[in-house]
N, C-alpha and C positions, 0 to 999 in steps of 0.2 A: 281332169282338174284334180283328182284325188292325189296324183303324184305331187303336185305343188303344195297342197294342203299339208300332207304328212311331213314333207321335208322342210317346211317352214315351222310347223308346230313342234317337232322334236327339238331343234335348237332353241326355240323360244322357251319351251317349258323346262329344258335343261338349264338354261340361263336363270330362269325364274326360281327354280328349286334350289339352285346353288346360292343365290342371293338371299333366300329365305331360310337357309340352313340353321341359323341361330334360333329363329323363332320356332321352327319345326321341332328342333331338339328340346327347346324349353317347354313347349306344349306337351311333348310326349315323355318328358322327364328322361331325356337321353343325354344328360350332361354329367360328366364326372368332374366335380369341383376340386381344384388343386389343394384346398384346405381340408379335404376329407381323407387324408392319409393315402392319396393316390401317388403314382409315380410321375405324374405330369406336373410340370412347372406352371402351366396355365390350365384354365378350364378346358376340358377335352370334350368335343362333340362326338357322340357315338352315332354318326350320321351315315356310315357306310352302307348299312342294311337298307335304309330308306332310299338312298340314292341309287344303289345298284338294282333294287327292286323296281324303281321307276324305269330304269333302262330295260329291265326284263319285260315290263308291260309294253313299252314302246316296241321292243323286239317282237313281242307277240302280235301286236296290231300290224306291224310291218309284214309279218309272214302271212297273216290272214289276207291282206290285200294283194301281196306280190308273189308269195312262194309257199303255197299251202303244203307242198311236198315236204318242206322242212319241219312242219309241225309234228311229224312222226318221231323226231328226235327229242321232243320235250314231253314232260308230263306236268301240265300246269297245275293240276290239283295238288300233286305232291309238293311242288315248289311253293305254292301258296301257303299250305298248312305248315310246312317246315319253317318258312319265313315267319309266319305268325307266332309259332311256338318260340322261336329264337328271339323275336321282338319282345314278346312277353317276358322272356328271361332277361333281356337287357333292361326292361323297365322295372320289374319287381323281383328279379333274381330268384329263379327256380332252383330247387335242390338238384344235384346230379341225378338222383333217382327219379324225380318228377320229369326232368328233361328227357332222360333215356326212355322212360316208360311212354311218354307222349309220342316221341319219335317212332318207337317200335310199333305202337298202335297205328299211327298214320301209315307207315310202310306196309303193315299187314293188310290194312283195308285197301290200299292202292293196288298192291300186287294181286289181290283177290279179283279185281276188275280189269287190270291191265296185264295181259299175258306177255306183252313185249318187254316188260320190266323183269321178267323171270329169266334166270340163267339156265338154259337147257343144254348148253355145250360149252366147252372150253378148248381152245386151240393151244396145245402145249408144245414148247420147244423140244422137250425131252420125251414126252409120253404120247405124242401124236394128238389126234382129235378125240376128245372125250365127250361122250353123250350122257346127259342126265334126264332125257325126256321121259324115261320110265320111272324116275324117282321124283315124285312131286315134292317131297320134303326138301331134297337138295335144291331143286330148281326154285323153290319158294323161299327157303330160308337163306340160301347163299347170297342173293343180292341184298337182303336185309343186313346180314352180318358185314358184308363188304361196305355198304353205304354207311352204317353206323360207325364202323372202325375208321373209315376215311374221314368222316365228318369230325369225329373226335380228334384224330391225329392232326387234321388240318387246323382245328381250333387251337391246338397246342402251339402252333408256330406263330400265332398272332401275339407277339411279345415285344417286337421292335418295329419301328416305323418302316412300312413298305414291304416287309417280308412276305406276309400272307398274300397280298395282292400280286406281288412279283412272282411268287411261286405258282399261284393260280394261273397267271397269264402265261408263264413258261410252259405249264402243262397244256393249256388250251392251244398255244402255238404249235406244240408238238403234235397235238391231235389234228390241227389244220395241215401240218406237213404230211401226215399220213393220209389225210382225206381232204383235199383242197376244196371240194364241193361244199364243205361245212362252213367255209368262211362267210358266205352270204347268209347262212342260217343264223350265225352267232355274231355277225358284224357289230350290231348296235350294242349288245351287252358287253362285247369285248372293248368297245370304245368307252363305255361307262366305267368298266373296271380300270382302264388306263387313266381316265380322268381322276378316279378316286385315288389311284396310286400317287398322282401328282399332289392331290390334296393331303394325303396321308404324310407325304414327305415334307410338305411346306406349310400346311394350314392348321395343324393340330386337330385334324379330323381322323376318327378311328373307325374300324370296321364294326366292332362289337360282335356278339354272337350272331346277330341277324345277317351281317355281311359275310362272316366266315361260313355260316351254314349255307347261304345262298350260293357262294362260289363253289363250295365243295359238293353240294347236292346237284348243281348243274353239271359239274364234271362227272360225277357218279352216274347220273342219268344218261349222259351222252355216251359214256363208255359201255354201259349196259345195253342201251338201245343199239349201238353199233354192233355189239356182240350178237344181238338178235337178228338184225337185218343183214349184216356182213360178218358172219361168225369167224371167218378166217382173216379178218382185217388186222387183228392183234394177237400176239402170243401172250399167254397168261404170265409168263416170266417177264415179258416186256413191260406189262402193266405193273408188275411188282417192282421192277427196277425204276420205273417212272415215279412211283408213289412211295418208295421205300424209306426215304430219309425221314419224313415226318412220322411214318409208322414205327420205325426203329426207335426214334427218340421217345415216342409215346410209351413203347414197351419198356424201354430202359427206365424212364421216370416212374412208371407204375411199380416195377419191382424195387427200385431204389427207395421209394416212399414206404413200401411195405416192410422192407428190410430195416428201415429206420423208425418203424412203428408210427408212421404218419398216415393220414387219410390219403389214399391214392388219387382221390378226385379233387383234392385241394391244391391250388396253384402254389408254385414256388419259383425261385430264380435259378434253378438248375437245368433249365432247358438248354439245348445245344446253342440256340441263338443268344441266350443270356450269357453263356460262357464266352461266346465269340465277342460280344460287345464289351465285356469286361476287359478283354485283351486288346481289341482293335476298335477303331472308330466305326460309325454306322456304315459308311459306304463299303469299307473293306469287309465288314461282317456280312453284309448282303451279298457281296461278290463271292466270298468263300462258300456261303450256303448255296447260292444259285449254281455255282460251278459244280458242287458235289451232287446237286440234283440233276443237272443238265448234261454235263460232259459224258457220263457213262451211257446215257440213252442215245445221245447223238453218235457216240462211237459205235454203238450197235447198229444204228440206222445207216450210217455212211460207210462204216468199215466192216459191218457184219461180223463183229467179234463175238465170241462165245458168251452167251448170256450168264451162265453160271460164273464164269470168270469175272465178268463185269460186276455182278452182284457181290461176289466175294471181295473184289478190290474196293468197291464202294463201302462195304461194311468195315473193312480193315482201315481205310482212311478215316471213316467216321469214328471208329474206336480209338485210333491213334490221336485224333484231334481232341476227343473227349478226355482222354488220359492226360494229354499235354496241357489242355486248358484248365482241367480241374486241379 
């Protein structure tokens, strides 16, 4: 009977929370009002984090009942505390220093207890298989640096409707392509991100930091865990190619702001996606961004082209577009 209960409860509670989104956001102070110097024409609900976290919880219960083997690809303590930190940031607006310090402490404590979150080896396209098992500092701090950089880079792309959710989904789908056994492990959370993408494009509902951090930390954990359990599954350059566009844009903005004597942690409208949408309409901007993220990695997967060449071409195209759009 538990099969029927779960598959009835998940759609029911999903429908319920969607219909209660205005009340939930009002209670939690997760509304950006259009008259408060925001970029929204209507009041915006910062509902993505709460909604995707609900999907994450359903995913967790589903795996407990039906596929406990998949639980090894999650770290629920890490996800919970990262979500809570980001949700607090959405509600009361933490400073960049407070946010970064909180996340670093959470990672440090989690890695102390979870050895599967440590990076003890990397499979490199050019340098072969690299072992770090003898260096506790590298195996301990490398995943912290990787996760914090990716979380921040991913947070940078949440500036136009649909982009962050679409990029997150495209990364998850590539991970499924590499390892189709993970589809069952992440099916529910993937459905929830897809539903949110629809809401984001049509219902004036936004991710907020909680939603951004949830998607990026889930991807980070999944990649690190796979590196532990199947260390030859991915090439390090392949991961770089998959995640590079948000990362390159973050680095460019960081140095651009320093050069112009601005706080590198304060937002502006010079992101790659902002430049795209100034020139093109939303759908074309999303298409260009997603093509730049996805075409090189699929050219590697299907055509086995040289990774350095693909990374170089991706950076050249990105740089050309930045110069042209600026």
